C-alpha positions as CSV (number, residue, x, y, z in Angstrom):
1,X,-0.1,0.3,0.1
2,X,0.5,3.5,-0.1
3,X,0.0,6.6,1.1
4,X,-1.2,9.7,-1.1
5,X,-1.1,13.2,1.2
6,X,-2.2,17.0,0.3
7,X,-1.4,19.6,2.5
8,X,-3.6,21.7,1.1
9,X,-3.0,24.8,3.1
10,X,0.2,25.0,0.7
11,X,-1.5,24.6,-2.1
12,X,-1.6,27.6,-4.8
13,X,-4.1,26.2,-7.3
14,X,-1.9,25.2,-10.0
15,X,-3.8,22.2,-11.8
16,X,-0.7,20.4,-12.6
17,X,-1.7,17.5,-10.7
18,X,-5.6,17.0,-11.8
19,X,-3.6,18.1,-15.6
20,X,-1.0,14.7,-15.5
21,X,-3.2,13.0,-12.7
22,X,-7.2,13.1,-13.1
23,X,-7.3,9.6,-11.7
24,X,-6.4,10.7,-8.5
25,X,-6.4,14.8,-8.3
26,X,-9.1,16.7,-9.6
27,X,-9.9,21.0,-9.4
28,X,-12.1,22.3,-6.5
29,X,-14.9,24.7,-6.0
30,X,-12.4,26.4,-3.3
31,X,-10.0,27.0,-6.5
32,X,-7.3,23.6,-4.3
33,X,-6.7,20.4,-5.8
34,X,-8.6,17.8,-4.0
35,X,-7.5,14.4,-4.0
36,X,-10.4,12.5,-4.7
37,X,-11.7,9.5,-1.8
38,X,-8.9,11.0,0.4
39,X,-9.3,11.4,4.3
40,X,-9.3,15.0,5.9
41,X,-6.8,15.6,8.9
42,X,-7.4,19.5,9.4
43,X,-5.7,21.0,6.1
44,X,-3.6,17.4,5.3
45,X,-6.1,15.3,2.9
46,X,-4.5,11.2,2.8
47,X,-5.5,8.4,1.2
48,X,-4.7,4.4,1.0
49,X,-3.7,3.0,-2.7
50,X,-2.3,0.0,-3.7
51,X,-0.5,1.7,-6.2
52,X,0.4,5.1,-6.3
53,X,-0.1,4.9,-10.2
54,X,0.3,9.1,-11.7
55,X,0.1,10.1,-7.9
56,X,4.3,10.5,-8.0
57,X,3.6,12.9,-11.8
58,X,1.6,15.1,-9.4
59,X,4.3,15.1,-6.7
60,X,6.8,16.2,-9.1
61,X,4.5,18.5,-11.1
62,X,3.7,20.6,-8.0
63,X,5.0,23.3,-7.6
64,X,4.9,24.0,-4.5
65,X,5.7,20.5,-3.5
66,X,2.6,20.0,-1.0
67,X,2.1,16.5,-2.7
68,X,4.1,13.2,-1.1
69,X,4.0,9.5,-1.4
70,X,5.1,7.1,0.8
71,X,5.3,3.6,-0.5
């Protein structure tokens, strides 16, 4: 299992994650990215997945590095 972590308070809403990984990422109504199916703990959102797939690409594309993937 892998853990995808999104520190939403750091997100600047550039949309890079949603562009490279629409399976897990979308832009929310607040203008920031949203990790689909994630669970919130404060400003941090976590999603456990079998394989992170394109979320690694999303993490690499993020200009503020608010996305992390732990395997």
